[in-house]
C-alpha positions in Angstrom: 14.6 2.1 -2.0 16.3 1.9 -5.2 15.7 -1.0 -7.1 18.1 -2.9 -5.0 21.3 -2.3 -6.4 21.0 -4.4 -9.4 19.4 -1.8 -11.3 22.5 0.6 -11.0 23.5 0.0 -14.6 22.4 -3.5 -15.8 23.4 -2.9 -19.4 26.7 -1.0 -18.8 27.5 -3.7 -16.4 27.3 -6.3 -19.1 28.8 -4.2 -21.6 31.8 -2.9 -19.9 33.6 -2.6 -16.5 31.0 -4.2 -14.1 30.9 -7.4 -16.0 34.6 -8.3 -15.3 37.1 -11.1 -15.1 38.9 -11.1 -12.0 42.3 -13.0 -12.5 45.7 -12.5 -10.7 47.5 -15.7 -11.7 47.2 -18.1 -14.5 46.4 -21.1 -12.5 44.0 -19.1 -10.0 40.2 -19.2 -10.1 38.4 -17.0 -12.5 35.7 -15.1 -11.5 33.1 -13.4 -13.6 31.1 -10.7 -11.8 27.7 -9.8 -13.6 25.2 -7.1 -12.0 26.0 -4.4 -9.3 28.9 -3.0 -7.2 28.0 -5.2 -4.2 28.6 -8.2 -6.4 32.2 -6.7 -7.2 32.9 -6.4 -3.6 31.5 -10.0 -2.8 33.5 -11.3 -5.6 36.6 -10.1 -4.1 35.8 -12.2 -0.9 34.8 -15.2 -3.1 38.4 -15.0 -4.8 40.0 -15.2 -1.2 37.7 -18.2 -0.3 38.6 -19.8 -3.6 42.2 -19.6 -3.1 42.1 -20.8 0.4 40.1 -23.8 -0.9 42.5 -24.7 -3.5 40.2 -24.0 -6.4 42.9 -23.1 -8.9 41.6 -23.1 -12.4 37.8 -23.0 -11.3 35.4 -20.5 -12.9 33.2 -18.8 -10.7 30.2 -16.9 -12.1 28.6 -14.4 -9.7 24.9 -13.6 -11.2 22.5 -10.9 -11.3 18.6 -11.6 -11.2 17.3 -8.1 -11.8 15.7 -8.9 -15.1 14.7 -11.7 -17.2 17.4 -10.5 -19.5 20.0 -10.9 -16.7 19.1 -14.3 -16.1 19.6 -14.8 -20.0 23.0 -13.4 -20.0 24.0 -15.4 -17.1 23.1 -18.6 -18.6 24.9 -17.5 -21.8 28.0 -16.4 -19.7 28.2 -19.8 -18.1 28.0 -21.6 -21.5 30.6 -19.5 -23.0 32.9 -20.0 -19.7 32.7 -23.7 -20.1 33.5 -23.8 -23.8 36.6 -21.6 -23.1 37.4 -23.6 -19.9 36.2 -27.1 -20.7 38.4 -28.8 -18.0 37.4 -26.1 -15.3 34.9 -26.7 -12.2 32.1 -24.1 -12.9 30.6 -22.7 -9.7 27.6 -20.5 -10.1 26.2 -18.1 -7.5 24.8 -14.7 -6.9 21.1 -13.5 -6.9 20.0 -15.4 -9.9 21.4 -18.6 -8.4 19.6 -17.8 -5.1 16.3 -17.3 -6.8 16.4 -20.2 -9.2 19.0 -22.7 -8.1 17.3 -25.6 -9.7 17.5 -24.0 -13.2 21.3 -23.5 -12.9 21.7 -27.0 -11.3 20.0 -28.4 -14.6 22.7 -27.0 -16.6 25.3 -29.6 -17.6 28.1 -26.9 -17.5 27.6 -26.1 -13.7 29.3 -28.3 -11.2 28.1 -26.5 -8.0 25.4 -23.8 -7.1 26.0 -21.6 -4.0 23.5 -19.3 -2.5 24.0 -15.7 -1.5 24.8 -16.2 2.0 26.9 -19.3 1.3 29.1 -17.8 -1.2 30.5 -15.3 1.6 31.0 -18.3 3.9 34.6 -19.9 3.6 33.7 -23.6 4.6 31.2 -23.7 1.7 34.0 -23.5 -0.6 35.7 -26.7 0.5 34.0 -29.1 -1.9 34.5 -32.8 -1.5 32.9 -35.8 -3.0 30.0 -35.9 -0.5 29.3 -32.1 -0.9 25.8 -31.5 -2.1 25.7 -29.9 -5.7 23.4 -27.3 -4.6 24.0 -25.1 -1.3 21.4 -22.6 -1.3 19.6 -21.6 1.9 16.7 -19.8 3.1 18.0 -16.1 2.5 15.2 -14.6 4.4 16.4 -16.2 7.5 19.5 -14.3 7.2 19.8 -11.2 9.9 23.3 -10.5 10.0 26.3 -9.5 7.9 29.6 -10.6 8.6 32.8 -8.1 8.2 35.1 -9.2 5.2 38.5 -7.5 5.5 39.0 -6.5 2.0 41.9 -4.0 2.3 42.3 -3.0 -1.5 41.2 -4.4 -4.8 44.5 -5.1 -6.5 46.0 -2.0 -8.1 42.5 -0.3 -8.0 42.1 3.4 -7.1 39.0 2.9 -5.2 37.6 0.0 -3.1 34.1 -0.9 -2.6 32.9 -2.2 0.7 29.6 -3.9 1.7 27.9 -1.7 4.5 24.2 -2.9 4.2 22.6 -6.0 2.5 19.0 -6.9 1.8 15.7 -4.9 1.4 12.3 -4.8 3.1 10.5 -3.0 0.3 8.6 -4.6 -2.4 8.8 -2.5 -5.6 6.6 -4.2 -7.9 9.1 -4.8 -10.8 12.0 -6.1 -8.5 13.1 -9.6 -7.6 16.0 -8.6 -5.5 14.5 -8.8 -2.1 14.0 -12.5 -2.8 17.9 -13.1 -3.7 19.2 -10.8 -1.0 16.7 -11.2 2.0 16.0 -8.7 4.7 17.8 -5.5 5.3 20.6 -5.7 7.5 23.7 -3.5 8.4 27.3 -3.9 9.1 27.9 -1.9 12.7 29.5 1.5 12.1 32.6 0.6 14.1 33.3 -2.4 11.8 33.1 -0.3 8.8 35.4 2.4 10.3 38.0 -0.2 11.2 37.9 -1.5 7.5 38.0 2.0 6.0 41.2 2.8 8.2 42.8 -0.3 7.0 41.9 0.5 3.3 43.2 4.0 3.6 46.5 3.0 5.2 47.2 0.8 2.2 47.1 4.0 0.1 43.4 3.7 -1.6 42.4 7.3 -2.5 38.6 6.6 -2.7 36.2 4.2 -0.8 32.8 3.5 -2.0 30.1 2.5 0.3 27.7 0.0 -1.2 24.4 -1.9 -0.2 21.4 -3.3 -1.6 19.1 -0.4 0.0 21.7 2.1 1.5 19.3 4.5 3.2 17.8 1.7 5.4 21.3 1.3 6.8 21.2 1.4 10.6 17.4 0.4 10.8 18.5 -3.1 12.5 21.1 -1.6 14.7 20.7 -0.4 18.3 19.1 2.9 18.2 18.5 2.7 14.4 21.1 5.3 13.6 20.5 7.0 10.0 23.1 6.5 6.9 24.3 10.0 7.9 25.8 8.8 11.4 27.7 5.9 9.3 29.0 8.5 7.1 30.0 11.2 9.6 31.7 8.3 11.5 34.0 7.2 8.6 34.9 10.9 8.1 35.9 11.6 11.5 37.5 8.2 12.0 39.5 8.1 8.9 41.0 11.8 8.5 43.5 10.8 5.8 41.1 9.3 3.3 40.8 11.5 0.4 37.3 10.7 -1.1 34.5 8.8 0.3 31.6 7.9 -2.3 28.0 6.6 -2.0 27.4 4.1 -4.6 23.7 4.4 -5.0 20.7 5.6 -2.6 17.2 6.3 -2.2 17.7 9.9 -1.9 14.2 10.6 -0.9 15.1 9.0 2.5 18.2 11.0 2.9 18.5 12.1 6.6 19.4 15.4 7.8 22.9 14.5 9.1 23.8 13.1 5.4 22.4 16.2 3.7 24.4 18.4 6.2 27.6 16.4 5.5 26.7 16.6 1.8 26.6 20.3 2.1 29.7 20.9 4.2 32.3 18.0 3.7 34.3 18.3 0.6 35.5 14.6 1.0 32.1 13.3 0.3 32.0 13.3 -3.3 29.5 15.7 -4.9 27.7 12.9 -6.8 24.7 10.9 -6.0 23.1 8.1 -8.2 19.3 8.4 -7.5 16.8 5.5 -7.7 14.1 7.6 -9.3 12.8 5.1 -12.1 9.9 7.2 -13.4 8.8 10.8 -13.6 5.0 10.1 -13.4 3.1 9.8 -10.3 0.9 7.2 -11.4 3.8 5.1 -12.6 5.5 5.7 -9.6 2.5 4.6 -7.4 2.0 1.3 -9.6 5.8 0.6 -9.1 5.2 0.8 -5.3 8.0 3.6 -5.0 7.7 5.8 -1.8 8.3 9.2 -3.5 6.5 11.8 -6.0 8.0 13.5 -8.9 7.3 16.8 -7.0 9.6 15.4 -4.0 12.4 14.1 -6.5 12.6 17.6 -8.0 12.6 19.4 -4.8 15.3 17.3 -3.3 17.5 17.8 -6.2 17.0 21.6 -6.2 17.8 21.6 -2.5 21.0 19.6 -3.0 21.9 21.9 -5.9 21.6 24.8 -3.7 23.4 23.3 -0.8 26.3 21.9 -2.9 26.9 23.8 -6.0 28.4 21.6 -8.5 26.7 18.5 -7.4 26.0 16.0 -10.2 23.1 13.2 -10.3 22.8 10.0 -12.0 19.5 8.2 -12.2 18.0 4.9 -13.0 15.1 5.2 -15.3 12.6 2.7 -16.8 10.8 3.1 -20.1 7.7 1.4 -21.1 6.5 0.3 -17.5 3.1 -1.5 -17.7 0.1 0.8 -18.3 2.5 3.8 -19.2 1.0 6.1 -21.7 2.8 8.4 -23.8 2.0 11.1 -21.7 3.3 9.5 -18.5 6.3 8.8 -20.4 6.7 12.5 -21.4 6.9 13.1 -17.6 9.9 11.1 -17.4 11.5 12.7 -20.0 10.9 16.1 -18.5 12.2 14.9 -15.2 15.9 14.8 -16.8 15.9 18.6 -17.0 13.8 19.2 -13.9 16.2 17.3 -11.7 19.1 18.4 -13.8 20.3 14.8 -14.2 23.7 14.1 -15.9 24.1 10.4 -16.2 21.3 8.1 -17.0 20.9 4.5 -16.8 17.8 3.7 -19.0 16.1 0.4 -19.3 13.2 -0.7 -21.3 11.0 -2.4 -19.0 11.9 -6.2 -19.0 9.3 -8.5 -17.0 10.8 -10.4 -14.2 9.0 -13.7 -13.7 7.6 -13.6 -9.9 6.9 -9.9 -9.5 3.7 -8.1 -9.7 4.7 -6.0 -12.4 5.2 -9.0 -14.8 1.4 -9.3 -14.4 0.5 -6.0 -15.2 -1.1 -4.8 -18.6 2.2 -4.6 -20.7 3.3 -2.0 -23.0 4.3 -3.5 -26.3 8.1 -4.3 -26.4 8.7 -2.0 -29.4 7.2 0.9 -27.7 9.1 0.3 -24.6 12.4 -0.1 -26.6 11.4 3.1 -28.8 10.9 5.2 -25.5 14.1 4.1 -24.1 16.0 5.2 -27.2 14.3 8.8 -26.9 15.2 8.8 -23.2 18.8 7.8 -23.8 19.0 10.8 -26.4 17.8 13.2 -23.8 20.3 11.9 -21.4 23.1 12.3 -23.9 22.1 15.9 -24.4 22.1 16.2 -20.5 25.6 14.7 -20.3 27.0 17.1 -22.8 25.7 20.2 -21.0 27.1 18.8 -17.7 30.5 18.2 -19.3 30.3 21.7 -20.9 30.5 23.2 -17.5 33.8 22.0 -16.8 35.6 23.1 -19.6 38.3 25.7 -19.1 38.5 24.7 -15.3 40.9 22.8 -13.2 39.9 20.0 -11.3 41.1 17.2 -9.2 41.3 14.0 -10.9 41.6 10.2 -9.5 43.8 8.5 -11.9 41.8 5.1 -12.3 44.2 3.5 -14.9 46.6 4.6 -17.3 45.4 7.6 -19.3 41.8 7.9 -17.5 40.6 9.1 -14.3 37.6 10.8 -12.7 36.6 14.1 -11.0 35.0 13.9 -7.7 31.5 14.5 -9.3 32.1 11.4 -11.3 33.0 13.0 -14.7 35.4 10.7 -16.3 38.6 12.4 -17.8 40.9 11.2 -20.4 44.2 12.4 -19.7 47.1 13.3 -22.1 49.5 10.5 -23.2 52.3 12.1 -21.4 50.6 12.1 -17.9 53.2 10.7 -15.4 50.9 10.0 -12.5 50.4 6.6 -10.9 47.0 4.8 -10.5 45.3 6.0 -7.3 47.0 9.6 -7.3 44.9 12.6 -7.3 46.2 15.3 -9.5 45.3 18.8 -10.7 44.0 18.5 -14.3 43.2 21.5 -16.8 40.0 20.6 -18.7 40.6 21.1 -22.2 37.3 19.8 -24.0 35.4 16.8 -24.2 34.0 14.2 -26.9 30.2 14.1 -25.7 31.0 11.3 -23.1 34.2 12.2 -21.5 36.1 14.8 -20.6 40.0 15.6 -21.9 42.4 17.3 -19.7 46.0 17.9 -19.2 48.0 17.8 -16.0 49.0 21.0 -14.4 
């Protein structure tokens, strides 16, 4: 499993788009989303519940719990939101609220705390004078996901949908299973029906999201693999231009999914992999289920099967007991797996996890190693972008002046590009600035 969902890009999520303020009218509830793509989907559902409950002007903070830093940022965000909206009702939910409800309830700024199951249930948003301030149930007792018909996210070019939640694994650094509960799946027919509605509304790209995506289907009759779901969507929604997987534990990739990745052009040639480290001893101490050799072998096979596929990865620097030699194995993994996009984190202990009790690497060392790993990642991204220069590629327009290739490469479009948001256009790649490509509409 990947460190479920939330380690997708904590720093980037807080620094840019995945830390978002969803607001459609001045008097509607404001939703501040921290953390992962699944939170993004769930915030869309919560916005609908808040509107139905008449919570105009309320501030909803959907928190992340992946590290102690994530929790600190959540508390900081709540305080800032209250300062900026002194008369607003403040509702806190998400993984951090699920794991430590009492801490958030003790904050003077907070009016209500909702758990991860409760936030997805409409009735829990109908607050009255008799409503308990804290509504957080036992997430470990959740065994079903209810489908929420989100047909599109406003004017976005892509829509995220939840197909899986929870995790049955226990990586030693990860608190998220305690915030999300056991692994559970949305049945394939319900997913297909939802994607059909999304495609009918003109959305060009659907992103499948979950906590432990490759565990999809394990709790359904016959235990179908993730590839069965992906195949069902592609067959059932032939007009959908692009289908993307948000993040997977590729070590658990099934044969059907591999075959689709090889032969189905609409399945985007990009995988974000939960690798975490490149040293076998550290992987063992993390309680991961793959070795460095397996990761390298899988990436090589995928490259051979789908030339042009790109990989992103989560990597932790300074995990407890990590020596310089162990860290160098992680550095080498970037080239050995031909990674293009790195989400790098200096290890941050999360109270309540086994890793927090392991012999720590000095914080300064962890930060220095993370900086070195980011430098290697920056060079890898340049190599990846270089491959596109002079080529013509199909770009999905995400917002005015920007879009993405199917392999996740961001493209800055020329100012006179007339394409609407959500259109897929042919673009000549003229160059890049080290982080994104530059292109001109053909």
